[in-house]
N, CA, C and O atoms as a Tinker XYZ file with bonds, in Angstrom:
   416  protein
     1  N     -7.685000    9.244000   -7.313000    73     2
     2  CA    -6.431000   10.045000   -7.707000    64     1     3
     3  C     -5.303000    9.717000   -6.561000    63     2     4     5
     4  O     -4.117000   10.039000   -6.627000    81     3
     5  N     -5.935000    9.011000   -5.505000    73     3     6
     6  CA    -4.613000    8.160000   -4.682000    64     5     7
     7  C     -4.088000    7.318000   -5.125000    63     6     8     9
     8  O     -3.039000    7.065000   -4.532000    81     7
     9  N     -4.412000    6.375000   -6.362000    73     7    10
    10  CA    -3.702000    5.445000   -6.987000    64     9    11
    11  C     -2.812000    6.272000   -7.488000    63    10    12    13
    12  O     -1.666000    6.347000   -7.046000    81    11
    13  N     -3.356000    7.127000   -8.677000    73    11    14
    14  CA    -2.459000    8.029000   -9.637000    64    13    15
    15  C     -1.001000    8.797000   -8.824000    63    14    16    17
    16  O      0.085000    9.102000   -9.318000    81    15
    17  N     -1.575000    8.958000   -7.223000    73    15    18
    18  CA    -0.769000    9.519000   -6.973000    64    17    19
    19  C      0.783000    8.107000   -6.326000    63    18    20    21
    20  O      1.963000    8.107000   -6.676000    81    19
    21  N      0.199000    7.315000   -5.530000    73    19    22
    22  CA     1.416000    6.193000   -5.568000    64    21    23
    23  C      2.000000    5.878000   -7.267000    63    22    24    25
    24  O      3.214000    6.053000   -7.364000    81    23
    25  N      1.438000    5.531000   -8.322000    73    23    26
    26  CA     2.018000    5.174000   -8.729000    64    25    27
    27  C      2.813000    6.180000   -9.847000    63    26    28    29
    28  O      3.653000    5.801000  -10.664000    81    27
    29  N      2.380000    7.384000   -9.680000    73    27    30
    30  CA     3.502000    8.459000  -10.370000    64    29    31
    31  C      4.366000    9.486000   -9.629000    63    30    32    33
    32  O      5.045000   10.284000  -10.275000    81    31
    33  N      4.357000    9.487000   -8.375000    73    31    34
    34  CA     5.311000    9.794000   -7.258000    64    33    35
    35  C      5.903000   10.038000   -6.639000    63    34    36    37
    36  O      6.282000   10.957000   -5.913000    81    35
    37  N      6.184000    8.240000   -7.174000    73    35    38
    38  CA     7.229000    7.255000   -6.357000    64    37    39
    39  C      8.301000    6.807000   -7.201000    63    38    40    41
    40  O      9.170000    5.956000   -7.014000    81    39
    41  N      7.943000    7.886000   -8.583000    73    39    42
    42  CA     9.011000    7.368000   -9.719000    64    41    43
    43  C     10.453000    8.157000   -9.310000    63    42    44    45
    44  O     11.542000    7.600000   -9.453000    81    43
    45  N     10.303000    9.601000   -8.754000    73    43    46
    46  CA    11.337000   10.545000   -8.226000    64    45    47
    47  C     12.775000    9.650000   -7.761000    63    46    48    49
    48  O     12.701000    8.506000   -7.313000    81    47
    49  N     13.684000   10.167000   -7.896000    73    47    50
    50  CA    15.290000   10.148000   -7.976000    64    49    51
    51  C     15.560000   10.480000   -6.714000    63    50    52    53
    52  O     16.463000    9.791000   -6.239000    81    51
    53  N     15.076000   11.346000   -5.933000    73    51    54
    54  CA    15.541000   12.771000   -4.756000    64    53    55
    55  C     15.326000   12.201000   -3.563000    63    54    56    57
    56  O     14.479000   12.703000   -2.823000    81    55
    57  N     16.033000   11.080000   -3.169000    73    55    58
    58  CA    15.605000   10.247000   -1.488000    64    57    59
    59  C     14.227000   10.963000   -0.254000    63    58    60    61
    60  O     13.337000   10.473000    0.442000    81    59
    61  N     14.926000   12.801000   -0.644000    73    59    62
    62  CA    13.622000   13.277000    0.061000    64    61    63
    63  C     12.440000   13.329000   -0.015000    63    62    64    65
    64  O     11.623000   13.267000    0.904000    81    63
    65  N     12.225000   13.476000   -1.379000    73    63    66
    66  CA    11.006000   13.934000   -1.785000    64    65    67
    67  C      9.982000   12.262000   -1.684000    63    66    68    69
    68  O      8.819000   11.883000   -1.543000    81    67
    69  N     11.422000   11.697000   -1.876000    73    67    70
    70  CA    10.888000    9.729000   -1.933000    64    69    71
    71  C     10.696000    9.687000   -0.436000    63    70    72    73
    72  O      9.617000   10.259000   -0.288000    81    71
    73  N     10.836000    9.574000   -0.056000    73    71    74
    74  CA    11.321000    9.620000    2.075000    64    73    75
    75  C      9.759000   10.231000    2.029000    63    74    76    77
    76  O      9.133000    9.490000    2.787000    81    75
    77  N      8.775000   11.310000    1.452000    73    75    78
    78  CA     7.693000   12.472000    2.242000    64    77    79
    79  C      6.545000   11.645000    1.554000    63    78    80    81
    80  O      5.481000   11.327000    2.085000    81    79
    81  N      6.920000   11.381000    0.385000    73    79    82
    82  CA     6.057000   10.284000   -0.442000    64    81    83
    83  C      5.658000    9.360000    0.356000    63    82    84    85
    84  O      4.576000    9.398000    0.942000    81    83
    85  N      6.521000    8.417000    0.454000    73    83    86
    86  CA     6.258000    6.983000    1.378000    64    85    87
    87  C      5.399000    7.831000    2.399000    63    86    88    89
    88  O      4.302000    7.784000    1.843000    81    87
    89  N      5.184000    8.709000    3.747000    73    87    90
    90  CA     5.083000    9.118000    4.535000    64    89    91
    91  C      3.795000    9.403000    4.294000    63    90    92    93
    92  O      2.998000    8.612000    4.799000    81    91
    93  N      3.275000   10.443000    3.571000    73    91    94
    94  CA     1.809000   10.566000    2.863000    64    93    95
    95  C      1.012000    9.124000    2.587000    63    94    96    97
    96  O     -0.054000    8.842000    3.135000    81    95
    97  N      1.496000    8.527000    1.933000    73    95    98
    98  CA     1.043000    7.083000    1.077000    64    97    99
    99  C      0.308000    6.447000    2.691000    63    98   100   101
   100  O     -0.892000    6.471000    2.965000    81    99
   101  N      1.390000    5.931000    3.544000    73    99   102
   102  CA     1.064000    5.658000    5.102000    64   101   103
   103  C     -0.108000    5.795000    5.694000    63   102   104   105
   104  O     -1.010000    5.044000    6.066000    81   103
   105  N      0.199000    7.371000    5.696000    73   103   106
   106  CA    -0.745000    8.188000    6.216000    64   105   107
   107  C     -1.900000    7.884000    5.700000    63   106   108   109
   108  O     -2.790000    7.481000    6.449000    81   107
   109  N     -2.079000    7.990000    4.576000    73   107   110
   110  CA    -3.455000    7.537000    3.890000    64   109   111
   111  C     -4.590000    6.228000    3.853000    63   110   112   113
   112  O     -5.800000    6.011000    3.788000    81   111
   113  N     -3.111000    5.453000    3.954000    73   111   114
   114  CA    -3.387000    4.149000    3.613000    64   113   115
   115  C     -3.450000    3.704000    5.697000    63   114   116   117
   116  O     -4.141000    2.701000    5.878000    81   115
   117  N     -2.835000    4.330000    7.102000    73   115   118
   118  CA    -3.875000    4.243000    7.756000    64   117   119
   119  C     -4.935000    5.126000    7.595000    63   118   120   121
   120  O     -5.861000    4.386000    7.261000    81   119
   121  N     -5.202000    5.846000    7.617000    73   119   122
   122  CA    -6.664000    6.579000    7.616000    64   121   123
   123  C     -7.471000    5.612000    6.312000    63   122   124   125
   124  O     -8.689000    5.493000    6.448000    81   123
   125  N     -7.063000    5.186000    5.534000    73   123   126
   126  CA    -8.152000    4.317000    5.279000    64   125   127
   127  C     -8.409000    3.159000    6.626000    63   126   128   129
   128  O     -9.103000    3.607000    7.539000    81   127
   129  N     -8.040000    2.133000    6.742000    73   127   130
   130  CA    -7.936000    1.085000    7.521000    64   129   131
   131  C     -9.232000    2.194000    8.981000    63   130   132   133
   132  O    -10.420000    2.154000    9.300000    81   131
   133  N     -8.246000    2.841000    9.308000    73   131   134
   134  CA    -9.539000    3.240000   10.601000    64   133   135
   135  C    -10.812000    4.306000   10.004000    63   134   136   137
   136  O    -11.750000    4.625000   10.735000    81   135
   137  N    -10.703000    4.724000    8.776000    73   135   138
   138  CA   -12.017000    4.908000    8.550000    64   137   139
   139  C    -12.974000    3.871000    7.977000    63   138   140   141
   140  O    -14.060000    4.296000    7.580000    81   139
   141  N    -12.736000    2.655000    7.887000    73   139   142
   142  CA   -13.565000    1.491000    7.876000    64   141   143
   143  C    -12.933000    0.612000    8.237000    63   142   144   145
   144  O    -12.707000   -0.230000    7.368000    81   143
   145  N    -12.324000    0.340000    9.676000    73   143   146
   146  CA   -12.339000   -0.577000   10.588000    64   145   147
   147  C    -13.697000   -1.852000   11.240000    63   146   148   149
   148  O    -13.829000   -3.068000   11.376000    81   147
   149  N    -14.228000   -0.974000   11.403000    73   147   150
   150  CA   -15.953000   -1.425000   12.266000    64   149   151
   151  C    -16.444000   -2.612000   11.279000    63   150   152   153
   152  O    -16.847000   -3.742000   11.553000    81   151
   153  N    -16.239000   -1.842000    9.810000    73   151   154
   154  CA   -16.396000   -3.032000    8.947000    64   153   155
   155  C    -15.466000   -3.832000    8.987000    63   154   156   157
   156  O    -15.521000   -5.003000    9.363000    81   155
   157  N    -14.517000   -3.223000    8.583000    73   155   158
   158  CA   -13.623000   -4.423000    8.575000    64   157   159
   159  C    -13.730000   -5.643000    9.187000    63   158   160   161
   160  O    -13.675000   -6.766000    8.685000    81   159
   161  N    -13.948000   -5.177000   10.754000    73   159   162
   162  CA   -14.496000   -6.787000   11.354000    64   161   163
   163  C    -15.420000   -7.283000   11.288000    63   162   164   165
   164  O    -15.423000   -8.453000   11.671000    81   163
   165  N    -16.442000   -6.816000   10.882000    73   163   166
   166  CA   -17.747000   -7.130000   10.680000    64   165   167
   167  C    -17.727000   -8.325000    9.563000    63   166   168   169
   168  O    -18.102000   -9.497000    9.580000    81   167
   169  N    -16.985000   -7.305000    8.377000    73   167   170
   170  CA   -16.511000   -8.586000    7.304000    64   169   171
   171  C    -15.665000   -9.996000    7.581000    63   170   172   173
   172  O    -15.839000  -11.139000    7.159000    81   171
   173  N    -14.454000   -9.286000    8.674000    73   171   174
   174  CA   -14.447000  -10.117000    9.136000    64   173   175
   175  C    -14.192000  -11.787000    9.609000    63   174   176   177
   176  O    -13.577000  -12.816000    9.329000    81   175
   177  N    -15.248000  -11.127000   10.614000    73   175   178
   178  CA   -16.486000  -11.722000   11.096000    64   177   179
   179  C    -17.410000  -13.010000   10.633000    63   178   180   181
   180  O    -17.925000  -13.973000   11.200000    81   179
   181  N    -17.339000  -12.512000    9.338000    73   179   182
   182  CA   -18.589000  -13.178000    8.583000    64   181   183
   183  C    -19.649000  -13.133000    8.256000    63   182   184   185
   184  O    -20.350000  -14.112000    7.998000    81   183
   185  N    -20.077000  -11.608000    8.187000    73   183   186
   186  CA   -21.103000  -10.784000    7.468000    64   185   187
   187  C    -20.809000  -10.658000    6.323000    63   186   188   189
   188  O    -19.658000  -11.022000    6.080000    81   187
   189  N    -21.584000  -10.150000    5.179000    73   187   190
   190  CA   -21.295000   -9.677000    4.357000    64   189   191
   191  C    -20.833000   -8.505000    3.683000    63   190   192   193
   192  O    -21.566000   -7.521000    3.586000    81   191
   193  N    -19.462000   -8.531000    3.121000    73   191   194
   194  CA   -19.136000   -6.885000    3.326000    64   193   195
   195  C    -19.416000   -5.802000    2.717000    63   194   196   197
   196  O    -19.631000   -5.708000    1.509000    81   195
   197  N    -19.429000   -4.966000    3.474000    73   195   198
   198  CA   -19.985000   -3.761000    2.636000    64   197   199
   199  C    -19.343000   -3.059000    1.630000    63   198   200   201
   200  O    -18.323000   -3.517000    1.115000    81   199
   201  N    -19.935000   -1.747000    1.207000    73   199   202
   202  CA   -19.454000   -1.651000   -0.442000    64   201   203
   203  C    -18.306000   -0.686000    0.524000    63   202   204   205
   204  O    -17.654000   -0.170000   -0.384000    81   203
   205  N    -17.887000   -0.322000    1.429000    73   203   206
   206  CA   -17.266000    0.394000    2.206000    64   205   207
   207  C    -15.836000   -0.467000    1.496000    63   206   208   209
   208  O    -15.079000   -0.207000    0.560000    81   207
   209  N    -15.929000   -1.447000    2.353000    73   207   210
   210  CA   -15.111000   -2.789000    2.634000    64   209   211
   211  C    -14.679000   -3.271000    0.759000    63   210   212   213
   212  O    -13.581000   -3.736000    0.452000    81   211
   213  N    -15.176000   -3.159000    0.316000    73   211   214
   214  CA   -15.191000   -3.728000   -1.727000    64   213   215
   215  C    -14.552000   -3.104000   -2.029000    63   214   216   217
   216  O    -13.502000   -3.621000   -2.410000    81   215
   217  N    -14.664000   -1.030000   -2.137000    73   215   218
   218  CA   -14.080000    0.001000   -2.576000    64   217   219
   219  C    -12.680000   -0.749000   -1.691000    63   218   220   221
   220  O    -12.260000   -1.830000   -2.103000    81   219
   221  N    -12.081000   -0.136000   -0.576000    73   219   222
   222  CA   -10.984000   -0.733000    0.019000    64   221   223
   223  C    -10.081000   -1.671000   -0.715000    63   222   224   225
   224  O     -9.038000   -1.449000   -1.330000    81   223
   225  N    -10.788000   -2.853000   -0.481000    73   223   226
   226  CA   -10.736000   -4.002000   -1.635000    64   225   227
   227  C     -9.945000   -3.737000   -2.604000    63   226   228   229
   228  O     -8.769000   -3.904000   -2.929000    81   227
   229  N    -11.035000   -3.213000   -3.038000    73   227   230
   230  CA   -10.670000   -2.976000   -4.820000    64   229   231
   231  C     -9.316000   -2.084000   -5.037000    63   230   232   233
   232  O     -8.458000   -2.158000   -5.917000    81   231
   233  N     -9.444000   -1.194000   -3.885000    73   231   234
   234  CA    -7.992000   -0.269000   -4.320000    64   233   235
   235  C     -7.072000   -0.850000   -4.072000    63   234   236   237
   236  O     -6.248000   -0.975000   -4.978000    81   235
   237  N     -6.820000   -1.390000   -2.913000    73   235   238
   238  CA    -5.911000   -2.310000   -2.530000    64   237   239
   239  C     -5.539000   -3.205000   -2.899000    63   238   240   241
   240  O     -4.502000   -3.661000   -2.419000    81   239
   241  N     -6.225000   -3.873000   -3.934000    73   239   242
   242  CA    -5.622000   -4.962000   -4.985000    64   241   243
   243  C     -5.153000   -4.160000   -6.062000    63   242   244   245
   244  O     -4.008000   -4.375000   -6.459000    81   243
   245  N     -6.009000   -3.049000   -6.741000    73   243   246
   246  CA    -4.923000   -2.422000   -7.659000    64   245   247
   247  C     -3.711000   -1.914000   -6.826000    63   246   248   249
   248  O     -2.601000   -2.269000   -7.224000    81   247
   249  N     -3.748000   -1.511000   -6.261000    73   247   250
   250  CA    -2.111000   -1.024000   -5.282000    64   249   251
   251  C     -1.629000   -2.272000   -5.833000    63   250   252   253
   252  O     -1.663000   -2.402000   -7.057000    81   251
   253  N     -1.212000   -3.146000   -5.156000    73   251   254
   254  CA    -1.296000   -4.279000   -5.393000    64   253   255
   255  C     -0.313000   -4.711000   -6.536000    63   254   256   257
   256  O      0.849000   -5.022000   -6.275000    81   255
   257  N     -0.715000   -4.718000   -7.553000    73   255   258
   258  CA    -1.129000   -5.162000   -8.957000    64   257   259
   259  C     -0.112000   -4.536000   -9.457000    63   258   260   261
   260  O      0.859000   -5.009000  -10.048000    81   259
   261  N     -0.464000   -3.002000   -9.099000    73   259   262
   262  CA     0.574000   -2.292000   -9.801000    64   261   263
   263  C      2.262000   -2.326000   -9.257000    63   262   264   265
   264  O      3.311000   -2.312000   -9.901000    81   263
   265  N      1.977000   -2.378000   -7.744000    73   263   266
   266  CA     3.758000   -2.806000   -7.366000    64   265   267
   267  C      4.114000   -3.759000   -8.588000    63   266   268   269
   268  O      4.544000   -3.460000   -9.702000    81   267
   269  N      3.720000   -5.330000   -7.891000    73   267   270
   270  CA     3.852000   -6.626000   -8.667000    64   269   271
   271  C      3.871000   -5.628000  -10.466000    63   270   272   273
   272  O      4.410000   -4.526000  -10.362000    81   271
   273  N      3.582000   -5.821000  -11.271000    73   271   274
   274  CA     3.937000   -5.253000  -12.561000    64   273   275
   275  C      4.903000   -4.149000  -12.551000    63   274   276   277
   276  O      5.346000   -3.655000  -13.588000    81   275
   277  N      5.229000   -3.766000  -11.362000    73   275   278
   278  CA     6.758000   -3.196000  -11.380000    64   277   279
   279  C      7.721000   -3.475000  -10.890000    63   278   280   281
   280  O      8.784000   -2.875000  -11.049000    81   279
   281  N      7.538000   -4.448000  -10.194000    73   279   282
   282  CA     8.597000   -5.240000   -9.663000    64   281   283
   283  C      9.717000   -6.154000  -10.829000    63   282   284   285
   284  O      9.561000   -7.352000  -11.068000    81   283
   285  N     10.354000   -5.660000  -11.185000    73   283   286
   286  CA    11.335000   -6.891000  -12.360000    64   285   287
   287  C     12.707000   -7.354000  -11.878000    63   286   288   289
   288  O     13.051000   -7.202000  -10.706000    81   287
   289  N     13.422000   -7.876000  -12.726000    73   287   290
   290  CA    14.798000   -8.526000  -11.716000    64   289   291
   291  C     15.705000   -7.623000  -12.181000    63   290   292   293
   292  O     16.761000   -7.515000  -11.558000    81   291
   293  N     15.500000   -6.890000  -13.234000    73   291   294
   294  CA    16.323000   -4.983000  -13.667000    64   293   295
   295  C     16.252000   -3.812000  -13.030000    63   294   296   297
   296  O     17.003000   -2.859000  -13.237000    81   295
   297  N     15.248000   -3.855000  -12.150000    73   295   298
   298  CA    14.910000   -2.893000  -11.797000    64   297   299
   299  C     15.803000   -2.204000  -10.924000    63   298   300   301
   300  O     16.327000   -2.915000  -10.066000    81   299
   301  N     16.105000   -1.004000  -10.931000    73   299   302
   302  CA    17.688000   -0.527000  -10.009000    64   301   303
   303  C     16.748000   -0.154000   -8.341000    63   302   304   305
   304  O     15.606000    0.184000   -8.029000    81   303
   305  N     17.946000   -0.441000   -7.683000    73   303   306
   306  CA    16.717000   -0.404000   -5.881000    64   305   307
   307  C     16.309000    0.867000   -6.486000    63   306   308   309
   308  O     15.137000    0.735000   -6.839000    81   307
   309  N     16.773000    2.109000   -6.783000    73   307   310
   310  CA    16.159000    3.328000   -6.055000    64   309   311
   311  C     14.668000    3.161000   -6.789000    63   310   312   313
   312  O     13.785000    3.868000   -6.304000    81   311
   313  N     14.422000    2.596000   -7.524000    73   311   314
   314  CA    13.020000    2.669000   -8.167000    64   313   315
   315  C     12.005000    1.465000   -7.473000    63   314   316   317
   316  O     10.778000    1.398000   -7.535000    81   315
   317  N     13.010000    0.502000   -6.760000    73   315   318
   318  CA    11.971000   -0.779000   -6.117000    64   317   319
   319  C     11.679000   -0.228000   -4.407000    63   318   320   321
   320  O     10.612000   -0.266000   -3.795000    81   319
   321  N     12.662000    0.139000   -4.057000    73   319   322
   322  CA    12.265000    0.238000   -2.570000    64   321   323
   323  C     10.770000    0.888000   -2.548000    63   322   324   325
   324  O      9.759000    0.314000   -2.143000    81   323
   325  N     10.863000    2.384000   -3.139000    73   323   326
   326  CA     9.186000    2.288000   -2.876000    64   325   327
   327  C      8.464000    1.927000   -2.806000    63   326   328   329
   328  O      7.670000    2.333000   -1.958000    81   327
   329  N      8.048000    0.514000   -3.925000    73   327   330
   330  CA     7.355000    0.085000   -4.403000    64   329   331
   331  C      7.423000   -1.367000   -3.223000    63   330   332   333
   332  O      6.269000   -1.791000   -3.171000    81   331
   333  N      8.263000   -2.154000   -2.384000    73   331   334
   334  CA     8.631000   -2.792000   -1.184000    64   333   335
   335  C      8.205000   -1.916000   -0.176000    63   334   336   337
   336  O      7.515000   -2.417000    0.712000    81   335
   337  N      8.500000   -0.539000   -0.103000    73   335   338
   338  CA     7.845000    0.074000    1.602000    64   337   339
   339  C      6.632000    0.376000    0.775000    63   338   340   341
   340  O      6.494000    1.564000    1.068000    81   339
   341  N      5.722000    0.123000   -0.005000    73   339   342
   342  CA     4.443000    1.215000   -0.441000    64   341   343
   343  C      3.612000   -0.788000    0.269000    63   342   344   345
   344  O      2.938000   -1.007000    1.275000    81   343
   345  N      3.960000   -1.484000   -0.500000    73   343   346
   346  CA     3.710000   -3.546000   -0.123000    64   345   347
   347  C      4.188000   -3.467000    1.615000    63   346   348   349
   348  O      3.425000   -4.254000    2.175000    81   347
   349  N      4.835000   -3.036000    2.337000    73   347   350
   350  CA     5.717000   -2.851000    3.676000    64   349   351
   351  C      4.338000   -2.854000    4.057000    63   350   352   353
   352  O      3.689000   -3.836000    4.416000    81   351
   353  N      3.907000   -1.551000    3.937000    73   351   354
   354  CA     2.937000   -0.646000    4.761000    64   353   355
   355  C      1.057000   -1.499000    4.090000    63   354   356   357
   356  O      0.336000   -1.440000    5.086000    81   355
   357  N      0.858000   -1.655000    3.804000    73   355   358
   358  CA    -0.131000   -2.385000    2.809000    64   357   359
   359  C      0.187000   -3.985000    4.301000    63   358   360   361
   360  O     -0.256000   -3.969000    5.449000    81   359
   361  N      0.833000   -4.824000    3.818000    73   359   362
   362  CA     0.780000   -5.774000    4.850000    64   361   363
   363  C      0.884000   -5.727000    6.353000    63   362   364   365
   364  O      0.601000   -6.543000    7.230000    81   363
   365  N      1.396000   -4.474000    6.366000    73   363   366
   366  CA     1.764000   -4.121000    8.180000    64   365   367
   367  C      0.515000   -4.205000    8.709000    63   366   368   369
   368  O      0.397000   -4.860000    9.744000    81   367
   369  N     -0.761000   -3.521000    8.075000    73   367   370
   370  CA    -1.584000   -2.655000    8.113000    64   369   371
   371  C     -2.977000   -3.243000    7.996000    63   370   372   373
   372  O     -3.936000   -2.939000    8.705000    81   371
   373  N     -2.964000   -3.967000    7.183000    73   371   374
   374  CA    -3.809000   -5.187000    6.779000    64   373   375
   375  C     -3.495000   -6.911000    6.621000    63   374   376   377
   376  O     -3.763000   -7.620000    5.651000    81   375
   377  N     -3.253000   -7.056000    7.099000    73   375   378
   378  CA    -2.118000   -8.353000    6.750000    64   377   379
   379  C     -1.883000   -8.586000    8.456000    63   378   380   381
   380  O     -1.760000   -7.751000    9.352000    81   379
   381  N     -1.878000  -10.038000    8.494000    73   379   382
   382  CA    -2.331000  -11.124000    9.844000    64   381   383
   383  C     -0.940000  -11.436000   10.782000    63   382   384   385
   384  O     -0.634000  -12.232000   11.669000    81   383
   385  N     -0.479000  -10.651000   10.261000    73   383   386
   386  CA     1.758000  -11.221000   10.937000    64   385   387
   387  C      2.369000   -9.631000   10.501000    63   386   388   389
   388  O      1.889000   -8.736000    9.805000    81   387
   389  N      3.651000   -9.758000   11.264000    73   387   390
   390  CA     4.544000   -8.855000   10.646000    64   389   391
   391  C      5.593000   -8.979000   10.142000    63   390   392   393
   392  O      6.580000   -9.562000   10.592000    81   391
   393  N      5.412000   -8.209000    8.746000    73   391   394
   394  CA     6.733000   -8.623000    7.701000    64   393   395
   395  C      7.336000   -7.262000    7.499000    63   394   396   397
   396  O      6.910000   -6.127000    7.289000    81   395
   397  N      9.063000   -8.122000    7.722000    73   395   398
   398  CA    10.427000   -7.016000    7.441000    64   397   399
   399  C     11.293000   -7.721000    5.822000    63   398   400   401
   400  O     11.686000   -8.723000    5.225000    81   399
   401  N     11.193000   -6.705000    5.821000    73   399   402
   402  CA    12.495000   -6.389000    4.669000    64   401   403
   403  C     13.816000   -6.685000    4.834000    63   402   404   405
   404  O     14.537000   -5.880000    5.423000    81   403
   405  N     14.019000   -7.168000    4.633000    73   403   406
   406  CA    15.540000   -7.263000    5.005000    64   405   407
   407  C     16.695000   -6.592000    3.730000    63   406   408   409
   408  O     16.776000   -7.189000    2.657000    81   407
   409  N     17.529000   -5.338000    3.983000    73   407   410
   410  CA    17.990000   -4.320000    2.920000    64   409   411
   411  C     19.473000   -5.150000    2.490000    63   410   412   413
   412  O     20.634000   -4.864000    2.782000    81   411
   413  N     19.064000   -5.984000    1.893000    73   411   414
   414  CA    21.241000   -5.977000    1.614000    64   413   415
   415  C     21.675000   -6.038000    0.662000    63   414   416
   416  O     22.900000   -6.032000    0.541000    81   415
């Protein structure tokens, strides 16, 4: 359900709705990270990945794949920015480095 929300609700052209959707997606991904934080730390330390971690990774891969498939050279800026925002959120919350998108 969350994947469908990300795929379909970010298509809006109204900035105020898009901001609300991005905020909801960010809160969901933060909750996803905090709910499985202990299992993620164990997995990173070298133990076998529990099923919850495998499901989280599968979900994040599907989201990233959706973002990659929908970003192309002639994509309007209004449609591309929410996808970059979702990608930025995932990188900030699950990545090992700080990522900053320069909008010019």
